[in-house]
C-alpha positions as CSV (number, residue, x, y, z in Angstrom):
1,X,42.7,59.1,37.9
2,X,43.4,58.4,34.3
3,X,46.8,58.9,32.7
4,X,46.6,61.6,29.9
5,X,50.2,62.0,29.0
6,X,53.1,59.5,29.1
7,X,56.8,60.4,28.7
8,X,59.5,57.8,28.1
9,X,63.2,58.4,28.4
10,X,64.8,55.6,26.2
11,X,68.1,54.0,27.2
12,X,69.9,50.8,26.6
13,X,68.7,48.8,29.6
14,X,66.5,50.9,31.8
15,X,63.7,53.2,30.6
16,X,62.3,56.0,32.8
17,X,58.5,56.2,32.4
18,X,56.5,59.2,33.6
19,X,52.7,59.5,33.6
20,X,50.6,62.5,34.4
21,X,46.9,63.2,34.7
22,X,44.9,66.0,33.1
23,X,45.4,68.3,36.1
24,X,49.2,67.8,36.0
25,X,49.3,65.4,39.0
26,X,52.1,62.8,38.6
27,X,50.6,59.3,38.6
28,X,53.8,57.4,38.2
29,X,57.5,57.9,37.6
30,X,59.4,54.7,37.5
31,X,62.3,53.0,35.9
32,X,61.5,49.9,33.9
33,X,63.9,47.3,32.6
34,X,63.6,46.2,29.0
35,X,61.6,43.0,29.9
36,X,59.2,45.0,32.0
37,X,58.4,47.7,29.4
38,X,55.7,46.0,27.2
39,X,53.9,44.2,30.1
40,X,53.7,47.6,31.9
41,X,52.0,49.3,28.9
42,X,49.8,46.3,28.3
43,X,48.2,46.8,31.7
44,X,47.5,50.6,31.3
45,X,44.3,52.0,30.1
46,X,44.5,53.9,26.7
47,X,45.9,57.4,27.2
């Protein structure tokens, strides 16, 4: 399934990233450290 909506809870060291599909299925909900943030989004398809 393709991610249609991405939510990001910003914090100092750990960001919570949440992605859902068009039918409201949760595709991911994970904490990312600052160093993981950009590489994670670089691998995602455009939403």
